[in-house]
C-alpha positions in Angstrom: 0.0 0.0 0.0 1.2 3.5 -0.8 1.9 5.9 2.1 1.6 8.9 -0.1 -1.3 11.3 0.2 -3.0 11.7 -3.1 -3.8 15.2 -4.2 -6.4 16.6 -6.6 -6.5 14.6 -9.8 -4.8 11.5 -8.5 -6.8 8.3 -8.3 -6.2 5.1 -6.3 -8.0 1.9 -7.2 -7.8 -1.4 -5.5 -7.1 -4.4 -7.7 -10.4 -6.3 -8.0 -10.5 -9.9 -7.0 -12.7 -10.8 -9.9 -11.7 -7.9 -12.2 -14.2 -6.0 -14.3 -14.2 -3.0 -16.6 -17.2 -0.6 -16.8 -17.7 0.0 -20.5 -20.5 1.8 -22.4 -22.1 3.4 -19.4 -25.6 4.7 -20.2 -26.9 6.1 -16.9 -24.8 7.3 -14.0 -26.3 8.6 -10.7 -24.7 11.4 -8.8 -25.3 10.7 -5.1 -24.1 12.1 -1.9 -25.1 13.9 1.4 -26.4 17.5 1.3 -23.6 20.1 1.1 -21.1 17.7 -0.5 -21.0 19.6 -3.7 -22.6 17.0 -6.0 -24.7 19.5 -7.9 -21.6 21.6 -8.5 -19.8 18.5 -9.9 -22.9 17.7 -12.0 -22.7 21.3 -13.5 -19.1 20.9 -14.2 -19.5 17.6 -16.0 -22.6 18.4 -18.0 -22.5 22.1 -18.5 -26.1 22.4 -17.4 -27.0 25.2 -15.1 -28.5 23.8 -11.9 -29.3 25.7 -8.7 -26.5 25.3 -6.1 -27.2 26.0 -2.5 -25.5 25.4 0.8 -28.3 23.7 2.7 -30.3 20.4 2.2 -33.5 20.3 0.3 -32.9 22.4 -2.8 -32.7 19.5 -5.2 -36.1 17.9 -4.5 -36.3 15.9 -7.7 -33.7 14.3 -9.9 -32.1 16.4 -12.7 -30.6 14.8 -15.7 -27.9 15.9 -18.1 -26.0 14.3 -21.0 -22.3 14.4 -21.7 -20.0 12.8 -24.2 -17.0 11.1 -22.6 -13.5 11.3 -24.0 -14.0 8.1 -25.8 -17.2 9.2 -27.4 -19.5 7.3 -25.0 -22.7 9.2 -24.3 -23.6 9.2 -20.6 -26.8 10.3 -18.9 -26.0 11.8 -15.5 -28.8 11.9 -12.9 -28.4 14.4 -10.1 -30.2 13.0 -7.1 -31.4 14.7 -3.9 -29.0 14.6 -1.0 -29.3 11.7 1.4 -27.7 10.5 4.7 -28.9 6.9 4.3 -31.1 4.7 2.2 -33.8 4.6 4.9 -35.8 7.6 3.7 -37.4 10.0 6.1 -38.7 12.4 3.5 -40.1 12.3 0.0 -36.9 13.7 -1.7 -34.9 10.9 0.0 -37.4 8.4 -1.4 -36.6 9.7 -4.9 -32.9 8.8 -4.4 -33.6 5.4 -3.0 -36.1 4.5 -5.7 -33.8 5.6 -8.5 -30.8 3.6 -7.1 -32.9 0.5 -6.7 -34.5 0.8 -10.1 -38.0 1.4 -8.6 -38.5 4.8 -10.1 -41.0 4.6 -13.0 -39.6 5.9 -16.2 -36.0 6.0 -15.0 -33.7 2.9 -15.6 -31.6 1.7 -12.7 -28.2 3.4 -13.0 -25.3 1.5 -14.6 -22.9 3.2 -12.2 -22.7 5.7 -9.4 -20.6 8.8 -8.6 -20.7 9.0 -4.8 -19.7 12.6 -3.9 -18.5 13.1 -0.3 -17.1 16.2 1.4 -13.4 15.6 2.0 -13.5 18.0 5.0 -16.2 16.0 6.7 -15.2 12.5 5.7 -15.8 10.6 8.9 -19.4 11.8 8.9 -20.1 11.6 5.2 -18.7 8.1 4.9 -21.8 6.9 6.7 -23.8 7.0 3.4 -21.1 5.1 1.6 -22.0 1.7 3.2 -25.6 1.5 1.9 -24.7 2.9 -1.5 -21.8 0.5 -2.1 -24.0 -2.3 -0.7 -26.2 -1.9 -3.8 -23.5 -3.6 -5.9 -23.3 -0.9 -8.6 -19.9 0.1 -10.0 -19.0 3.2 -8.0 -16.5 6.0 -8.1 -16.1 7.7 -4.7 -15.5 11.4 -5.5 -14.0 13.3 -2.5 -14.9 16.9 -3.1 -13.5 20.2 -1.7 -9.9 19.2 -2.0 -8.9 22.9 -1.9 -10.6 23.5 1.4 -9.1 20.3 2.9 -5.6 21.3 1.9 -6.1 24.9 2.9 -6.9 23.9 6.4 -4.1 21.4 6.8 -6.1 18.2 6.3 -4.7 15.2 4.4 -6.2 12.1 2.8 -4.6 8.9 1.7 -6.9 7.9 -1.2 -4.9 4.8 -2.0 -5.4 3.4 1.5 -9.1 4.5 1.5 -9.6 2.9 -1.9 -8.1 -0.4 -0.7 -10.4 -0.4 2.4 -13.5 0.5 0.3 -12.8 -1.8 -2.6 -13.6 0.9 -5.1 -11.7 3.7 -6.8 -11.4 7.0 -4.9 -10.5 10.4 -6.4 -9.9 13.8 -4.7 -11.2 16.8 -6.6 -12.3 20.4 -6.3 -15.6 20.6 -8.3 -15.9 24.3 -7.7 -12.5 25.0 -9.4 -12.8 22.2 -11.9 -9.6 20.5 -10.6 -8.9 16.8 -10.6 -11.8 15.8 -12.9 -9.8 13.8 -15.4 -10.2 10.5 -13.5 -14.0 11.1 -13.3 -14.2 11.2 -17.1 -12.1 8.1 -17.3 -14.6 6.4 -15.1 -17.5 7.6 -17.2 -16.0 6.4 -20.5 -15.2 3.0 -19.0 -11.4 3.1 -19.1 -11.1 2.8 -15.4 -11.1 -0.6 -13.7 -14.0 -0.8 -11.2 -14.0 -3.6 -8.6 -17.2 -4.8 -7.1 -17.9 -3.5 -3.6 -18.4 -7.1 -2.4 -14.6 -7.5 -2.4 -14.3 -5.0 0.5 -12.4 -6.4 3.5 -15.0 -4.9 5.8 -17.7 -7.7 6.1 -20.2 -5.3 7.6 -20.6 -3.8 4.1 -21.9 -7.1 2.8 -24.6 -7.2 5.5 -26.0 -3.8 4.7 -27.9 -4.1 1.4 -30.6 -1.7 2.5 -28.3 0.5 4.7 -30.9 0.5 7.5 -28.4 -0.1 10.4 -27.3 3.5 10.9 -25.3 2.9 14.1 -23.3 0.1 12.5 -22.7 2.4 9.4 -21.3 5.1 11.7 -19.0 2.7 13.4 -17.9 1.4 10.0 -17.3 4.9 8.8 -15.2 5.9 11.9 -13.0 2.8 11.5 -12.6 3.4 7.8 -11.4 7.0 8.2 -8.9 6.3 10.9 -5.4 6.2 9.4 -6.5 7.4 6.0 -7.8 10.9 6.8 -6.5 13.8 8.9 -9.3 16.2 9.7 -8.7 19.8 8.7 -8.3 22.3 11.4 -11.4 24.2 12.2 -11.5 27.6 10.5 -10.7 30.2 13.1 -12.4 33.0 11.1 -15.5 30.7 10.5 -15.9 30.2 14.3 -15.5 33.9 14.9 -18.1 34.7 12.3 -20.5 32.1 13.7 -20.1 33.5 17.1 -21.5 36.8 15.7 -24.0 35.8 13.1 -25.6 33.0 15.3 -25.7 35.2 18.4 -29.2 35.3 19.9 -29.3 39.1 19.7 -26.7 40.1 17.2 -27.7 37.4 14.7 -31.3 38.6 14.0 -30.1 42.2 13.9 -27.4 41.4 11.3 -30.0 39.5 9.3 -32.3 42.5 9.4 -29.5 44.8 8.3 -28.6 42.6 5.4 -32.2 42.6 4.2 -32.4 46.4 4.5 -29.2 46.8 2.5 -30.3 44.4 -0.2 -33.6 46.1 -0.9 -32.0 49.6 -0.8 -29.5 48.4 -3.3 -32.2 47.0 -5.5 -33.9 50.4 -5.8 -30.7 52.5 -6.1 -28.5 50.1 -8.1 -31.1 48.9 -10.6 -32.5 52.4 -11.4 -29.9 53.3 -14.1 -30.3 49.9 -15.8 -34.1 50.1 -15.7 -34.0 53.5 -17.3 -31.7 52.1 -20.0 -34.1 49.2 -20.7 -37.1 51.5 -20.7 -35.3 53.8 -23.2 -34.7 50.8 -25.5 -38.4 49.7 -25.2 -39.7 53.2 -25.8 -37.4 53.8 -28.7 -38.3 50.5 -30.3 -42.0 51.4 -29.9 -41.5 54.8 -31.5 -39.5 53.3 -34.4 -42.3 50.8 -35.0 -44.9 53.5 -34.9 -43.1 55.7 -37.4 -41.7 53.2 -39.9 -44.5 50.7 -40.2 -47.6 51.7 -42.3 -50.8 52.4 -40.4 -52.6 49.0 -39.9 -54.0 46.8 -37.1 -50.7 44.9 -37.1 -48.8 48.1 -36.3 -51.2 48.9 -33.5 -50.9 45.4 -32.2 -47.1 45.7 -32.1 -47.0 49.1 -30.5 -50.0 49.0 -28.2 -50.3 45.3 -27.4 -46.8 43.8 -27.6 -44.7 46.8 -26.7 -47.1 48.1 -24.1 -47.6 44.7 -22.5 -44.4 42.8 -22.8 -42.2 45.9 -22.8 -43.8 47.2 -19.6 -42.7 44.1 -17.8 -39.2 43.6 -19.3 -38.2 47.0 -17.8 -38.1 45.3 -14.3 -35.6 42.6 -15.4 -32.6 44.5 -13.8 -34.3 44.6 -10.4 -35.1 40.9 -10.5 -31.5 40.0 -11.6 -30.1 42.2 -8.8 -32.3 40.5 -6.2 -31.1 37.0 -7.3 -27.5 38.2 -7.4 -27.7 39.1 -3.7 -29.6 35.9 -2.8 -27.0 33.8 -4.7 -24.1 35.5 -2.8 -25.8 34.8 0.5 -26.5 31.2 -0.5 -23.1 30.3 -1.9 -21.3 32.0 1.0 -23.0 29.7 3.5 -24.8 32.5 5.3 -28.4 31.5 4.5 -27.9 28.1 6.3 -27.2 30.2 9.4 -30.3 32.3 8.7 -32.3 29.1 8.8 -31.1 28.4 12.3 -31.9 32.0 13.3 -35.4 31.6 11.8 -36.0 28.2 13.6 -36.3 30.1 16.9 -39.0 32.2 15.6 -40.9 29.6 13.6 -41.0 27.2 16.5 -43.3 29.6 18.2 -45.8 29.3 15.4 -45.8 25.5 15.2 -43.3 25.2 12.4 -39.7 23.8 12.3 -36.5 25.2 10.8 -36.8 22.8 7.8 -39.9 24.9 6.8 -37.6 27.9 6.4 -35.8 26.2 3.4 -38.8 26.0 1.1 -40.2 29.3 2.4 -36.9 30.9 1.5 -37.0 29.5 -2.0 -40.6 30.8 -2.3 -39.0 34.3 -2.6 -38.0 33.2 -6.1 -41.1 31.2 -7.0 -43.8 29.4 -5.0 -43.8 26.4 -7.4 -40.3 25.0 -6.6 -40.9 26.0 -2.9 -44.0 23.7 -2.7 -41.9 20.9 -4.2 -39.1 21.6 -1.8 -41.4 20.7 1.1 -40.6 17.1 0.4 -37.6 17.5 2.7 -40.1 17.8 5.7 -40.6 14.4 7.2 -43.8 15.3 9.2 -46.8 15.2 6.8 -48.8 17.8 8.8 -45.8 20.2 8.9 -45.3 19.7 5.2 -48.9 20.5 4.3 -48.8 23.6 6.6 -45.7 24.8 4.8 -47.3 24.2 1.4 -50.3 26.3 2.4 -48.3 29.3 3.6 -45.5 29.2 0.9 -47.4 31.5 -1.6 -47.5 34.3 1.1 -43.8 34.7 0.6 -43.1 37.6 -1.8 -42.0 35.9 -5.0 -40.1 37.6 -7.8 -43.4 37.9 -9.8 -44.7 40.4 -7.3 -41.6 42.6 -7.6 -42.7 44.4 -10.8 -46.1 45.1 -9.3 -44.6 46.5 -6.1 -42.0 48.5 -7.9 -44.5 50.1 -10.3 -47.0 51.2 -7.6 -44.3 52.2 -5.1 -42.5 54.3 -7.7 -45.8 56.0 -8.8 -47.1 56.9 -5.4 -44.2 57.1 -2.9 -41.6 59.8 -3.4 -38.1 58.8 -2.6 -36.8 60.4 0.6 -34.1 59.3 3.0 -35.1 57.6 6.2 -31.7 56.5 7.5 -29.5 58.7 5.4 -28.2 56.8 2.4 -28.8 53.5 4.1 -32.6 53.4 3.7 -35.1 55.3 1.7 -38.8 55.5 1.7 -39.3 53.2 -1.3 -37.0 50.5 0.0 -38.8 50.7 3.4 -42.1 50.3 1.6 -40.8 47.2 -0.2 -39.4 45.7 3.0 -42.8 46.4 4.6 -44.6 44.3 2.0 -42.1 41.4 2.4 -42.7 41.6 6.1 -46.4 41.7 5.6 -46.4 38.5 3.6 -44.1 36.7 6.1 -46.4 37.8 9.0 -49.4 36.5 7.2 -47.6 33.2 6.6 -46.8 32.9 10.3 -50.3 33.9 11.4 -51.8 31.3 9.1 -49.3 28.6 10.2 -50.2 29.2 13.8 -53.9 28.9 13.0 -53.3 25.7 11.1 -50.9 24.1 13.6 -53.2 24.8 16.5 -56.2 23.2 14.8 -56.5 21.0 11.7 -52.8 20.3 11.3 -51.8 19.9 15.0 -48.8 17.7 15.5 -45.9 17.1 17.8 -42.8 19.2 17.4 -39.9 17.9 15.3 -36.2 18.8 16.2 -34.4 20.8 13.5 -31.1 19.3 12.5 -29.0 21.1 9.9 -25.4 20.6 8.8 -23.8 24.0 8.5 -21.6 24.3 5.4 -18.2 26.0 5.6 -18.1 29.7 4.7 -16.9 30.0 1.1 -16.3 32.7 -1.4 -19.1 32.7 -4.0 -17.9 31.6 -7.5 -18.4 34.1 -10.2 -19.2 31.3 -12.7 -21.9 29.9 -10.5 -23.4 33.4 -9.9 -23.3 34.2 -13.6 -25.0 31.0 -14.6 -27.7 31.5 -12.0 -28.4 35.0 -13.2 -28.5 33.8 -16.8 -31.0 31.1 -15.8 -33.3 33.6 -13.9 -33.1 36.1 -16.7 -34.1 33.4 -19.3 -37.0 32.3 -17.0 -38.2 35.8 -16.7 -37.9 36.6 -20.4 -39.5 33.3 -21.3 -42.6 34.2 -19.2 -42.6 37.6 -20.9 -42.3 36.0 -24.3 -45.0 33.4 -23.7 -47.6 34.0 -20.9 -47.4 37.8 -20.9 -47.2 38.0 -24.7 -50.2 35.8 -25.1 -52.2 37.7 -22.6 -51.2 41.0 -24.1 -52.3 39.9 -27.6 -55.5 38.4 -26.4 -56.3 41.5 -24.4 -55.6 43.8 -27.4 -57.9 41.8 -29.5 -60.7 41.9 -26.9 -60.1 45.6 -26.5 -60.9 46.1 -30.3 -64.0 44.1 -30.4 -66.9 44.3 -31.3 -66.3 46.2 -34.5 -68.9 48.8 -35.5 -68.8 49.8 -39.2 -65.3 48.4 -39.3 -64.1 50.5 -36.4 -63.0 49.5 -33.0 -64.9 50.8 -30.0 -63.6 52.8 -27.1 -61.8 50.4 -24.8 -64.4 51.0 -22.1 -67.1 49.7 -24.4 -65.1 46.8 -25.8 -65.3 43.2 -24.8 -62.4 43.7 -22.4 -63.9 46.8 -21.0 -67.2 45.0 -20.4 -65.5 42.3 -18.5 -63.8 44.9 -16.3 -67.0 46.9 -15.7 -68.7 43.6 -14.7 -66.4 43.1 -11.8 -66.0 46.8 -11.0 -68.9 46.9 -8.4 -67.1 44.0 -6.5 -63.7 45.8 -6.4 -64.9 49.4 -6.2 -64.8 49.2 -2.3 -61.1 48.5 -2.6 -60.5 51.7 -4.6 -60.1 49.8 -7.9 -61.8 50.7 -11.2 -62.6 48.5 -14.2 -59.0 48.8 -15.6 -57.6 47.3 -12.4 -60.4 44.7 -12.6 -59.1 43.5 -16.0 -55.6 43.3 -14.6 -56.7 41.3 -11.6 -58.4 38.8 -13.9 -55.4 38.4 -16.3 -53.0 38.2 -13.4 -54.4 34.9 -12.4 -52.2 33.5 -15.1 -49.1 35.1 -13.5 -48.9 37.9 -11.0 -46.7 40.2 -13.1 -49.2 40.0 -16.0 -51.1 42.9 -14.5 -48.2 45.2 -15.4 -48.4 44.1 -19.0 -52.2 44.3 -18.9 -52.1 47.9 -17.7 -49.4 48.7 -20.2 -51.6 47.4 -23.1 -54.7 49.3 -21.8 -52.9 52.6 -21.4 -51.0 52.0 -24.7 -54.4 51.8 -26.5 -55.6 54.9 -24.7 -52.2 56.6 -25.8 -51.6 57.8 -22.2 -48.4 55.7 -21.6 -46.6 57.1 -24.6 -46.6 60.6 -23.2 -46.7 60.2 -19.4 -45.4 56.7 -18.6 -47.2 53.8 -17.0 -46.7 55.1 -13.5 -48.1 58.5 -14.3 -51.1 57.0 -16.1 -51.8 54.7 -13.1 -51.9 57.8 -10.8 -55.1 58.9 -12.7 -56.9 55.7 -11.9 -55.9 55.0 -8.3 -56.1 57.1 -5.2 -53.4 56.7 -2.6 -55.8 54.5 -0.7 -56.4 52.4 -3.8 -52.7 52.1 -4.4 -52.0 50.8 -0.9 -55.0 48.4 -1.3 -53.5 47.1 -4.5 -50.2 46.4 -2.9 -51.9 44.7 0.0 -54.1 42.6 -2.3 -51.1 41.3 -4.2 -49.2 40.6 -0.9 -51.9 38.2 0.1 -53.8 36.9 -3.0 -52.9 33.6 -4.6 -53.0 35.0 -8.2 -51.0 32.1 -9.7 -52.6 29.1 -11.4 -49.2 27.3 -11.7 -49.0 27.3 -7.9 -52.5 26.0 -7.6 -51.7 23.1 -10.0 -48.5 22.1 -8.1 -50.3 22.2 -4.7 -52.9 19.9 -6.1 -50.3 17.5 -7.3 -48.3 17.6 -4.1 -51.3 17.2 -1.8 -53.0 14.5 -3.9 -56.3 16.3 -4.5 -58.3 19.5 -4.8 -59.2 19.9 -1.1 -56.1 21.8 0.1 -55.6 24.0 -3.1 -59.3 25.1 -3.1 -59.0 25.9 0.6 -55.8 27.8 0.1 -57.0 29.8 -2.9 -60.3 30.7 -1.2 -58.6 31.7 2.1 -55.9 33.8 0.5 -58.3 35.6 -1.8 -60.7 36.4 1.0 -57.8 37.6 3.2 -56.5 39.8 0.4 -60.0 41.3 -0.2 -60.7 42.1 3.5 -57.2 43.5 4.1 -57.2 45.6 0.9 -60.6 47.0 1.9 -59.3 47.9 5.3 -56.2 49.5 3.8 -58.2 51.6 1.4 -60.4 52.9 4.2 -57.6 53.6 6.6 -55.4 55.5 4.2 -58.3 57.4 2.7 -59.5 58.5 6.2 -55.9 59.4 7.2 -55.4 61.6 4.2 -58.8 63.3 4.3 
């Protein structure tokens, strides 16, 4: 046996007792505990852009990507949810178990496995190796974070570890792309892969299901002894944790970070938004002057440019928001925020694991509902699903920004640190979170009452965010936003423009108030008038059921047809149709209302029927109406 310590890129493989070469791999599963960096490795190998986060539960379903190995072998990689054992406690862990055993419908059993473990936490992460190797699949153990291990003085003898495991072992840094050559060799079948049954540890042969966790822990401890020197704890990480996890300082720091993020969103995105708005306006003017007068020109300038263009303007703000979220995620801070939130959420009957999907709901409620599969307790899971849409998703951001910019003048509150518009935005985020906690308390004290569950979370090391990861994430979010603008919002804008020009009288379109679209708006106007809304807002509320941000495109189309937006801007035009009380009511309504059929559909799928989504939609709509009514009356009385 070699006494040398293998570095990144070196691979050690025990000589198999019965030989065997893995050739022509078709499907390879990427498996490992949460925070081991398996999704980062998956991204490196396939080039696909997947969400990378520093806490468990982000990857709630498998993600697949195809790559061509160095020998031209096409390989399908499946990125599976993080696991600690093959005895599942949550639905996302069931996905991993079922795929590995070949029990997942529509997915073949993998031909081989890439088992990704954190080299800095080897003694703990090796626990999952026993049940995975016990499946008998050709396996390459990929020990990730080699840079962090070396930087903190840790060492690893991959040759000795490979001999003990009976499978090849490689030490890599997936985030830096170092040491991946042996991984490609394994994928194209040029690397000899012994069967795990040849391991000198007989306990491995007795763990085909991996159910005996205590024995696995003892096995992992013996395995790491003499092969791995634990890295020294990071002094600066401990000092940071002493501050950010402090019972008093921690919540205050979290609040200050939130304030700084939203102030930066308003101030930093303003020049970019003005630039995008200038491009949209210029394109509209060019279309209006160069194209001959026709219905098609009007459709392009009033419908498409007014609807889609009015929403695209908010892209810089959304990208800036996701940039800050990505930095906080990749640095390891948001995992600490989950611990801070656990103390508060426990008072409302929830556990810290609910914080993870609720946090992802700030991007979109659909993946947040799916991320609740990490919650073992069924009642806690349903409660989290029902409150997730209260979190202020990115689709609400254009609505909030439009109304706040139109009705709230920018003035400093805390000097340059906080202005009135950022404060209003933070207030809306807090309002949604408060409604979620209130609803959770009501549910957990009645129909969804259950015993408390302890919150266990493995804190990742602090790391510098990678520019490549952040860039790919922003590209993804930008493409998702533009796709929605180019599909849902475009379709609604075109449909609304057509309805706004019907019925024709003597070949002429009616005034928009008298059109089919106007008639729909005037039909619902008596119902929403107590909230301070007119028929134009009524049309927007109906169309926004497809997606919340559609209301911005709808109003842009309406005002574009009326030719008000061209001269005054959408915000100025909106000021003519909303009183201050109505403006606040509109913000409150969107803070609480469901207004997203995609979320309704995924809640129906995740809960197995229509009972909970109907209850959720009805409750949120009723709460939105009542609170918007109260907001309109209070603001109107205060200003009178």
